[in-house]
Legacy VTK file of the C-alpha trace (Angstrom):
# vtk DataFile Version 3.0
C-alpha trace
ASCII
DATASET POLYDATA
POINTS 401 float
47.576 20.756 -29.178
48.565 17.814 -27.007
46.184 19.018 -24.299
43.365 19.392 -26.837
43.962 15.899 -28.204
43.953 14.457 -24.707
40.707 16.246 -23.946
39.111 14.914 -27.125
40.207 11.379 -26.307
38.752 11.737 -22.788
35.457 13.004 -24.175
35.326 10.126 -26.648
35.897 7.562 -23.898
33.121 9.188 -21.831
30.725 9.128 -24.791
31.502 5.486 -25.510
30.911 4.610 -21.857
27.467 6.228 -22.051
26.367 4.268 -25.119
25.213 1.118 -23.224
23.239 3.254 -20.781
21.628 5.256 -23.575
20.779 2.067 -25.420
19.174 0.599 -22.301
17.128 3.757 -21.796
15.989 3.656 -25.385
14.474 0.208 -24.848
12.209 1.469 -22.036
8.919 2.556 -23.620
7.304 5.809 -22.552
3.732 5.526 -21.295
1.040 7.837 -22.692
0.225 11.056 -20.863
-2.476 10.873 -18.158
-6.127 11.319 -19.140
-7.458 14.904 -19.004
-9.827 14.217 -16.096
-7.066 12.906 -13.831
-5.341 14.698 -10.998
-1.977 13.388 -9.916
0.964 13.925 -7.565
4.386 12.293 -7.412
7.745 12.574 -5.672
11.076 10.875 -6.151
13.263 10.410 -3.101
16.388 8.884 -1.634
17.226 7.904 1.940
17.514 11.598 2.871
14.227 12.888 1.461
12.406 14.163 -1.617
14.598 14.864 -4.651
11.961 15.990 -7.181
8.173 16.273 -7.281
5.180 17.421 -9.228
1.392 17.703 -9.045
-1.461 18.630 -11.350
-5.215 18.967 -11.093
-7.512 19.524 -8.166
-7.479 18.246 -4.594
-11.093 19.447 -4.355
-12.662 20.175 -7.749
-15.779 21.783 -6.272
-13.705 24.273 -4.278
-11.166 24.655 -7.126
-8.402 23.833 -4.651
-5.231 22.761 -6.488
-3.566 19.479 -5.614
-0.140 19.468 -3.969
2.211 16.698 -2.873
1.365 17.560 0.758
-2.361 16.804 0.451
-3.565 13.543 2.095
-5.535 11.039 0.038
-7.138 7.667 0.712
-4.109 5.763 -0.551
-5.869 2.364 -0.887
-3.788 -0.817 -0.505
-0.490 0.897 0.291
-2.209 1.048 3.697
-1.396 -2.659 4.043
2.340 -1.966 4.055
1.861 0.462 6.942
-0.131 -2.134 8.869
2.755 -4.574 8.365
5.102 -1.967 9.838
2.855 -1.811 12.907
2.856 -5.596 13.196
6.655 -5.690 13.100
6.851 -3.055 15.825
4.698 -5.313 18.008
6.804 -8.338 17.093
9.936 -6.477 18.149
8.198 -5.520 21.410
7.373 -9.168 22.080
3.612 -8.602 21.820
3.109 -10.691 18.663
4.674 -13.705 16.955
4.493 -13.978 13.164
4.228 -17.763 13.265
1.906 -18.307 16.227
-1.688 -19.454 15.864
-3.656 -16.168 15.973
-6.504 -17.998 17.724
-4.503 -17.715 20.934
-4.516 -13.910 20.698
-8.073 -13.512 19.420
-9.471 -15.705 22.189
-11.478 -17.904 19.825
-10.564 -20.641 17.365
-10.060 -19.447 13.776
-9.815 -22.176 11.155
-10.639 -22.736 7.513
-13.544 -25.234 7.866
-12.051 -27.372 5.089
-8.689 -27.567 6.909
-9.506 -27.588 10.630
-6.072 -28.784 11.719
-4.083 -26.007 10.003
-3.416 -22.893 12.113
-3.618 -19.418 10.580
-0.737 -17.094 11.442
0.146 -13.449 10.945
2.793 -14.439 8.399
0.119 -16.173 6.304
-2.280 -13.234 6.634
0.356 -10.629 5.723
1.436 -12.608 2.658
-2.110 -13.413 1.441
-1.624 -17.159 1.938
-4.130 -17.553 4.778
-6.864 -19.070 2.549
-9.193 -16.137 3.299
-10.948 -14.630 0.306
-13.143 -11.611 -0.385
-16.414 -13.460 -0.926
-17.835 -11.879 2.225
-18.087 -8.171 3.072
-14.932 -7.051 4.869
-16.393 -3.593 5.632
-17.913 -4.798 8.891
-20.204 -2.214 10.532
-20.047 -1.014 14.101
-21.695 -3.631 16.295
-20.541 -6.468 14.026
-17.579 -8.701 14.683
-14.783 -10.354 12.765
-15.670 -13.638 14.472
-19.216 -13.685 13.099
-18.019 -12.618 9.646
-15.510 -15.466 9.501
-18.154 -17.971 10.567
-19.375 -17.904 6.957
-17.783 -20.713 4.889
-17.657 -18.312 1.914
-14.866 -16.414 3.704
-12.468 -19.290 2.972
-10.926 -21.066 0.011
-12.058 -24.666 0.451
-9.628 -26.039 -2.142
-6.271 -24.797 -0.828
-4.972 -25.152 2.713
-3.481 -22.147 4.513
0.129 -21.667 3.438
-0.216 -23.398 0.056
-1.786 -20.797 -2.224
-1.601 -17.020 -2.814
-4.898 -15.201 -3.162
-4.878 -11.452 -2.657
-7.634 -10.744 -0.131
-8.515 -7.510 1.637
-10.176 -9.565 4.373
-6.767 -10.579 5.720
-6.176 -7.100 7.103
-9.275 -6.652 9.285
-8.189 -9.943 10.861
-4.648 -8.611 11.359
-6.029 -5.395 12.861
-8.186 -7.434 15.251
-5.127 -9.394 16.356
-3.180 -6.173 16.915
-6.024 -4.752 18.999
-6.432 -7.942 21.018
-2.709 -8.036 21.793
-2.584 -4.438 23.012
-6.109 -3.495 24.131
-5.898 -0.410 21.885
-8.209 0.669 19.090
-6.561 0.118 15.710
-6.507 3.735 14.497
-4.959 4.987 17.735
-2.554 2.061 17.877
-1.289 2.785 14.358
-0.873 6.451 15.250
1.285 5.474 18.239
3.257 2.675 16.612
3.841 3.963 13.081
2.519 7.371 12.106
3.887 9.493 14.937
7.302 7.755 15.142
7.845 8.247 11.400
6.713 11.872 11.574
3.763 11.277 9.261
0.845 13.706 9.168
-1.453 10.797 8.310
-4.361 8.846 9.795
-6.848 6.048 9.237
-10.357 7.269 8.353
-9.452 10.839 9.438
-9.686 10.000 13.150
-6.233 11.045 14.389
-5.354 13.696 11.782
-5.325 17.340 12.771
-8.087 19.707 11.625
-5.563 21.389 9.324
-4.779 18.087 7.655
-8.464 17.196 7.315
-9.020 20.546 5.586
-6.466 19.502 2.913
-8.237 16.217 2.119
-8.099 15.032 -1.485
-11.635 14.423 -2.725
-11.937 11.232 -4.771
-14.140 11.825 -7.793
-15.476 9.922 -10.774
-14.422 11.004 -14.292
-17.652 13.033 -14.517
-16.652 14.997 -11.399
-19.117 13.423 -8.965
-17.792 12.765 -5.452
-16.947 9.142 -4.665
-15.134 9.501 -1.321
-13.960 12.162 1.134
-16.062 15.130 0.072
-15.494 16.554 3.533
-15.923 20.290 2.845
-13.157 20.991 5.333
-14.626 19.029 8.264
-13.969 15.499 9.514
-16.759 12.979 8.845
-19.549 12.743 11.391
-19.024 8.972 11.549
-15.537 7.713 10.624
-16.634 4.045 10.402
-19.472 2.048 8.851
-22.362 2.874 11.220
-24.225 0.240 13.174
-27.264 -1.406 11.585
-29.614 1.096 13.213
-27.466 4.016 12.059
-25.727 4.846 15.339
-22.028 5.694 15.573
-21.108 5.468 19.239
-17.523 4.206 19.428
-17.244 4.634 23.185
-18.355 1.059 23.921
-16.258 -0.596 21.217
-14.149 -3.489 22.529
-10.721 -3.641 20.807
-10.086 -6.968 19.145
-13.678 -7.626 18.103
-13.837 -5.744 14.795
-10.530 -4.604 13.338
-12.327 -3.752 10.095
-13.760 -0.532 11.532
-10.931 1.770 10.479
-10.259 0.210 7.058
-6.817 -1.335 7.641
-6.901 -2.727 4.110
-7.084 0.688 2.448
-8.215 3.537 4.703
-4.918 5.317 5.371
-5.034 9.013 4.429
-1.530 10.131 3.581
0.303 12.512 1.255
2.971 11.795 -1.334
5.411 13.708 0.872
4.782 11.337 3.755
4.859 8.248 1.533
8.349 9.352 0.544
9.316 9.344 4.244
8.208 5.725 4.511
10.182 4.868 1.378
13.252 6.630 2.762
12.974 4.562 5.954
12.867 1.363 3.889
15.912 2.501 1.898
17.687 3.151 5.209
16.955 -0.471 6.184
14.669 0.582 9.003
16.800 3.389 10.424
15.822 3.931 14.051
12.256 2.773 13.416
12.724 -0.979 12.783
15.662 -3.346 12.959
17.322 -4.576 9.745
16.111 -8.060 10.688
12.487 -6.865 10.691
12.938 -5.156 7.321
14.418 -8.399 5.982
11.298 -10.268 7.152
9.074 -7.834 5.262
11.180 -7.996 2.110
11.756 -11.728 1.736
9.180 -13.089 -0.730
6.980 -15.531 1.170
5.498 -16.495 -2.186
6.693 -16.558 -5.799
4.366 -17.379 -8.636
5.235 -20.675 -10.314
2.259 -20.831 -12.642
-0.074 -22.784 -10.371
0.521 -21.834 -6.723
-1.689 -18.768 -6.630
-3.817 -16.225 -8.432
-1.347 -13.748 -9.936
-4.170 -11.616 -11.371
-2.634 -11.578 -14.829
0.923 -11.384 -13.463
0.126 -8.262 -11.446
1.438 -10.189 -8.413
4.410 -12.491 -8.911
6.428 -12.166 -5.677
5.015 -11.064 -2.338
6.562 -10.769 1.109
4.808 -9.394 4.197
2.633 -6.708 2.595
5.582 -5.898 0.331
5.596 -6.673 -3.393
8.681 -7.311 -5.495
8.339 -6.119 -9.078
9.769 -7.504 -12.323
9.625 -11.106 -11.091
7.616 -12.132 -14.170
7.837 -9.179 -16.554
6.320 -7.525 -18.447
3.190 -8.087 -16.360
4.543 -7.012 -12.977
6.894 -4.321 -14.311
5.170 -0.925 -14.666
8.619 0.691 -14.961
9.473 -1.384 -18.011
13.161 -1.736 -17.159
13.332 -5.154 -15.466
14.489 -3.772 -12.095
13.329 -5.688 -9.013
11.812 -2.800 -7.056
9.971 -3.276 -3.751
6.847 -1.596 -2.452
3.099 -1.743 -2.889
0.393 -0.633 -5.301
-3.079 0.683 -4.512
-6.399 0.898 -6.335
-9.843 1.964 -5.133
-12.543 4.528 -5.858
-10.952 5.735 -9.093
-7.485 6.127 -7.525
-4.258 4.366 -8.492
-1.191 4.653 -6.289
2.301 3.291 -5.834
5.273 3.400 -3.480
8.391 1.755 -4.950
12.054 1.694 -3.982
15.113 0.651 -5.978
17.787 -0.608 -3.599
20.449 -0.678 -6.335
20.367 3.086 -6.723
19.046 4.013 -3.276
16.097 5.869 -4.810
12.330 5.554 -4.981
9.090 7.079 -6.195
5.687 7.672 -4.583
2.622 8.671 -6.569
-1.142 8.660 -6.909
-3.697 9.681 -9.499
-7.414 10.296 -8.965
-10.524 10.713 -11.104
-9.698 7.645 -13.180
-12.874 5.606 -12.845
-12.972 1.848 -12.447
-11.285 0.956 -15.718
-8.652 3.474 -16.858
-6.655 2.748 -20.036
-4.454 -0.310 -19.758
-0.683 -0.090 -20.070
1.877 -2.382 -21.644
2.120 -4.265 -18.300
-0.610 -5.512 -15.950
-0.675 -1.957 -14.549
-2.618 0.937 -16.033
-1.097 3.458 -18.414
-1.176 6.287 -15.888
0.687 4.153 -13.347
3.382 3.500 -15.941
3.510 7.214 -16.749
3.956 8.114 -13.069
6.452 5.302 -12.511
8.541 6.770 -15.325
9.233 9.775 -13.092
11.710 7.548 -11.214
13.737 7.003 -14.385
14.280 10.701 -14.969
LINES 1 402
401 0 1 2 3 4 5 6 7 8 9 10 11 12 13 14 15 16 17 18 19 20 21 22 23 24 25 26 27 28 29 30 31 32 33 34 35 36 37 38 39 40 41 42 43 44 45 46 47 48 49 50 51 52 53 54 55 56 57 58 59 60 61 62 63 64 65 66 67 68 69 70 71 72 73 74 75 76 77 78 79 80 81 82 83 84 85 86 87 88 89 90 91 92 93 94 95 96 97 98 99 100 101 102 103 104 105 106 107 108 109 110 111 112 113 114 115 116 117 118 119 120 121 122 123 124 125 126 127 128 129 130 131 132 133 134 135 136 137 138 139 140 141 142 143 144 145 146 147 148 149 150 151 152 153 154 155 156 157 158 159 160 161 162 163 164 165 166 167 168 169 170 171 172 173 174 175 176 177 178 179 180 181 182 183 184 185 186 187 188 189 190 191 192 193 194 195 196 197 198 199 200 201 202 203 204 205 206 207 208 209 210 211 212 213 214 215 216 217 218 219 220 221 222 223 224 225 226 227 228 229 230 231 232 233 234 235 236 237 238 239 240 241 242 243 244 245 246 247 248 249 250 251 252 253 254 255 256 257 258 259 260 261 262 263 264 265 266 267 268 269 270 271 272 273 274 275 276 277 278 279 280 281 282 283 284 285 286 287 288 289 290 291 292 293 294 295 296 297 298 299 300 301 302 303 304 305 306 307 308 309 310 311 312 313 314 315 316 317 318 319 320 321 322 323 324 325 326 327 328 329 330 331 332 333 334 335 336 337 338 339 340 341 342 343 344 345 346 347 348 349 350 351 352 353 354 355 356 357 358 359 360 361 362 363 364 365 366 367 368 369 370 371 372 373 374 375 376 377 378 379 380 381 382 383 384 385 386 387 388 389 390 391 392 393 394 395 396 397 398 399 400
């Protein structure tokens, strides 16, 4: 009887200890299920690898090929985080300096016309504080140049000097890619394969150029809610032209001069990668760089270069509230920037383009993370309780289970 009483007391203490945790969980709302037209894949992970995963829908609806977590998709703006990893590799190699005037590397003077005495640096570009904005076309065709694109005054914010204001701009990343190319003499897609993708063991590529034929054959086709193809309807073969063709329609990359047009391979969003490989990147971040980057470089990426104070940037409805070097910090101004709904300051990046929503987020408190994407959503999927969409909240909830 004494043993039974002791056991009961132990069980009661355990139950009482769980009550605060259960209460906290009960306050986290559950997002609605994904829309019927959506396809989605997700994986949770720790520093050692994937811990759970799931997928539903079609990678290629026309071929009736089911989606898996190993299928590569155009992951949208999570690409920017990978570009930042490449920049830090070059910084560690002494090829680049985060705080140097990029004009010195580009070989021509880059300035906001309204602030001609203020240099633009990689740190400002990576943290969206460069004063560049997306009022010009950042999909620059073959034969064009980043220099001529940035000659247009519309490319710049004339009211805020570089370093003083956050404005999320895709145009920052073609400039970064041009700097990377100019510093190394290598074409951006090949440079990223050498610096980031191969060292991390990722079966990924920008614009399908360095992926294997087997990987290309597994491409996720991005579709509209009505099933029409929006991007990457490859039918098992790599695209005939992986970049925006020249004005006359040609696609001869053999004469391209690295450093002149870093926009060619879509550094702002053109990475094709699977959920499985996103989890590898998340695991590296959880391991504080592992053998890939130094802890000091990871700290540079993580440290918020900007925090929203109500007037120092465009938070896009509190979607962005703290931003480092292509690395967001969530739950800085909840509920807007908290798709998880639990107030935890996770790090990572979101993506959105062509009817896709994606996320890669890590929780350093628990040493865990989640990677996900959903396709077939259209331009305006149902909103969630936060500034994120309902399906993003639903996929983010996988990390809490």
